C-alpha positions in Angstrom: -15.8 -3.7 -24.0 -14.2 -6.9 -24.4 -15.9 -9.4 -21.8 -18.3 -10.6 -24.6 -15.4 -11.8 -26.9 -13.2 -13.6 -24.0 -17.2 -15.4 -22.6 -16.4 -13.7 -19.5 -18.9 -12.5 -16.6 -17.0 -9.7 -15.4 -13.5 -7.8 -16.3 -10.7 -9.7 -14.6 -7.9 -7.2 -14.4 -9.4 -3.8 -13.5 -6.8 -1.4 -12.2 -8.4 -1.1 -9.0 -8.9 -4.2 -6.9 -10.7 -4.3 -4.0 -8.0 -5.3 -0.6 -10.7 -7.7 0.2 -9.6 -9.6 -3.4 -6.0 -8.9 -3.7 -3.9 -12.5 -4.5 -1.7 -13.3 -1.2 1.2 -13.6 -3.2 4.4 -14.1 -0.6 5.6 -10.6 -0.3 3.2 -9.0 0.2 2.4 -11.7 3.4 5.8 -11.2 4.0 4.8 -7.4 4.6 1.8 -8.2 6.4 3.0 -10.3 8.5 5.2 -7.6 9.8 2.5 -4.8 10.3 0.8 -7.4 12.1 4.0 -7.9 14.1 4.7 -4.9 15.0 1.4 -3.1 16.0 1.0 -6.5 18.1 4.6 -5.8 20.3 4.1 -2.6 20.9 7.4 -2.0 18.7 5.8 1.5 18.1 6.8 2.6 14.5 7.2 0.4 10.6 8.7 1.3 7.5 7.0 0.1 4.0 9.0 0.4 1.0 8.7 -0.8 -1.8 8.6 0.3 -6.3 4.8 2.4 -6.9 2.7 -0.5 -8.6 3.8 -3.6 -5.5 0.4 -2.7 -3.7 2.1 -0.6 -0.7 -1.0 1.2 0.0 -3.6 -2.2 -0.3 -0.9 -3.8 2.4 -2.1 -0.7 4.4 -5.6 -1.4 3.9 -5.4 -5.3 4.6 -4.0 -4.1 8.2 -6.9 -1.7 8.8 -9.4 -5.0 8.6 -7.1 -7.2 10.8 -8.9 -6.3 13.7 -11.7 -4.2 15.8 -8.9 -3.0 18.7 -7.1 -0.9 15.1 -8.4 1.8 15.9 -9.1 4.4 14.9 -7.0 4.1 11.4 -5.6 7.1 9.9 -4.2 6.8 6.5 -2.4 10.3 5.5 -2.2 10.4 1.6 -1.7 14.4 1.0 2.6 14.2 1.8 2.7 17.9 0.1 1.0 19.3 3.3 2.6 21.2 5.5 4.0 19.9 9.0 0.9 22.7 10.5 -1.4 21.0 7.1 -0.1 17.6 8.1 -1.3 17.5 12.5 -4.7 19.3 11.0 -5.0 15.9 9.1 -4.4 13.9 11.7 -6.5 15.9 14.2 -9.7 15.7 12.1 -9.3 11.7 12.0 -8.6 11.0 15.6 -9.5 14.4 18.0 -13.9 13.2 18.5 -13.7 17.6 19.5 -11.2 19.5 18.3 -11.3 22.8 19.2 -7.4 23.5 18.1 -8.0 22.8 14.5 -6.6 26.2 13.4 -4.7 26.7 16.1 -1.0 26.7 16.6 1.6 23.4 16.5 2.1 22.2 20.4 -1.8 22.7 20.6 -3.0 20.4 18.1 0.0 18.5 19.5 -1.7 18.4 22.4 -5.3 17.8 21.8 -3.8 14.6 19.8 -1.8 13.0 22.6 -5.3 13.0 24.8 -7.3 11.6 22.4 -4.6 8.9 22.2 -4.9 8.3 25.7 -8.3 8.6 25.4 -8.6 5.4 23.0 -5.5 3.5 25.1 -7.9 3.7 27.8 -10.8 2.1 25.6 -8.4 -0.7 24.5 -7.5 0.4 20.9 -4.5 0.2 19.6 -4.9 3.9 16.9 -2.6 3.1 13.6 -1.0 6.3 11.6 -0.3 5.8 8.5 1.8 8.7 6.4 2.0 7.3 2.3 4.0 8.5 -0.1 6.7 9.5 2.5 9.3 9.3 0.5 7.5 12.9 -1.0 7.1 14.6 2.3 9.6 17.4 3.3 11.6 16.9 5.7 10.6 19.2 8.5 7.6 17.3 8.7 10.1 14.1 9.7 11.3 16.7 12.5 7.9 18.3 13.7 4.8 15.7 13.3 6.8 12.0 13.3 8.9 12.4 15.9 6.7 14.3 18.9 4.3 11.4 17.8 6.9 8.9 18.7 8.3 10.8 21.8 5.1 10.1 23.4 4.7 7.7 23.3 8.5 7.0 24.9 8.3 9.2 27.7 3.7 8.7 28.2 2.6 4.7 29.2 -0.9 5.7 29.1 -0.4 5.8 25.1 0.2 3.1 22.9 -0.2 3.5 18.8 1.6 2.7 15.8 3.1 4.5 12.9 4.0 3.2 9.7 6.1 5.3 6.8 5.1 3.8 3.7 6.9 5.2 0.7 9.7 3.8 -2.3 12.9 2.7 -1.6 14.2 6.1 -1.2 12.5 7.1 2.1 15.2 4.0 4.0 17.9 6.4 2.6 15.8 9.8 3.1 15.5 8.6 6.6 18.9 7.6 7.6 20.1 11.8 7.3 17.2 11.6 10.5 19.2 9.8 12.8 17.1 9.9 16.1 13.7 8.0 13.6 16.2 5.9 11.9 16.3 4.0 15.5 12.5 4.2 16.0 12.0 2.2 13.0 11.6 -0.9 14.7 9.8 -3.6 11.7 10.8 -2.7 8.3 8.8 -5.0 5.5 9.6 -4.7 1.9 7.7 -5.8 -1.3 8.7 -7.6 -4.1 7.3 -8.6 -7.0 5.5 -11.2 -7.9 7.8 -15.3 -8.3 6.8 -16.5 -12.2 4.2 -19.1 -10.5 2.5 -16.3 -8.3 2.2 -14.8 -12.0 0.7 -17.6 -13.7 -2.0 -18.5 -10.3 -2.7 -14.8 -10.4 -3.9 -14.5 -14.0 -5.6 -17.9 -14.3 -7.0 -17.0 -10.6 -8.4 -13.5 -12.2 -9.7 -14.9 -15.3 -11.8 -18.0 -13.6 -13.6 -15.7 -10.7 -14.3 -13.5 -14.8 -15.7 -16.2 -15.9 -12.8 -17.9 -18.2 -13.3 -21.5 -19.9 -11.5 -21.7 -22.3 -7.5 -20.8 -22.9 -6.8 -17.3 -23.4 -3.0 -16.8 -22.6 -0.1 -19.7 -24.3 2.4 -20.5 -21.5 5.0 -18.7 -23.2 2.8 -15.8 -22.9 2.2 -16.5 -19.1 5.9 -16.2 -19.3 6.7 -13.5 -21.0 3.9 -11.4 -18.9 6.3 -12.6 -15.6 9.5 -11.2 -17.3 7.9 -7.5 -18.6 6.0 -6.8 -15.8 8.8 -7.9 -13.1 5.9 -9.4 -10.9 5.2 -6.0 -10.7 0.8 -6.2 -9.4 0.0 -2.9 -11.5 2.0 -3.7 -14.4 1.0 -7.4 -14.6 -2.8 -6.0 -14.9 -2.1 -3.2 -17.0 -0.6 -5.4 -19.8 -3.3 -8.5 -18.9 -5.8 -5.5 -19.7 -4.6 -4.7 -23.0 -2.9 -7.4 -24.1 -7.4 -9.1 -24.1 -7.9 -5.8 -25.6 -5.5 -6.3 -28.4 -7.0 -9.9 -29.1 -10.5 -9.1 -29.4 -9.8 -6.1 -32.1 -7.7 -8.4 -34.0 -9.8 -11.2 -33.3 -6.9 -14.3 -31.6 -7.9 -17.7 -30.1 -5.4 -17.3 -28.1 -3.0 -14.6 -26.9 0.9 -15.7 -27.5 4.1 -14.4 -26.3 4.4 -11.7 -29.1 0.8 -10.0 -28.5 2.3 -9.6 -25.0 5.7 -8.2 -26.2 4.1 -6.0 -28.3 1.4 -4.0 -25.4 4.3 -4.0 -23.7 6.4 -1.6 -25.9 3.5 0.3 -26.6 2.7 0.7 -22.5 6.4 1.2 -20.7 8.3 2.2 -24.2 8.6 5.9 -21.4 10.7 3.8 -19.2 
């Protein structure tokens, strides 16, 4: 909508950015390194935590493409499902010809175990990710996640990684499951971008979109970091709306007062 006004070839701050185009912020890079360490050293279980909008799901997608042997990559993003439903969903991604899709939990676990053995014999390392894990019922931790990790301990013929991803409250929830908490070998905590990273991110996205003139003043860039707290999702929303407002008001440059106004409008509830 505002691309023509700002003389851009594309929208610089879309709500969804492909994982291959994500900005390499230090927090993201450190988180990915920890997850890769867990996989490469067969540590078993990793915990990925961070506030909403910091890029946990994006990081999981980057992990998916980190190695050809990470197959299958099972992404479970429906935390409201029951334990049996979670096993069925996992089975649909792991088992080639499941005969127990409608069966009880023990039959589902047997199918999954057999499939994990087959993948190991093929030199593959499956990764099982539970996203938004803080929303999962406690029974899923004890009836799905823990049995999977127990399988790794008792069967040397299987090798896979479980990743629990969620908001920081997940850490306190796991403290009530000592057996599971002790299995977490690696914890990756995501934080926001630094002010220099925010400035570079905005500049990079604008250049990619074809910007040839200054759109955000230096004071506006500083205020963007303060209002977004380095949160990529918030930063994208702020920049996108500020450019729309700038177009509507025929601004030459977006300054800090415009960022403050847009921030108040977007994040008033928070």
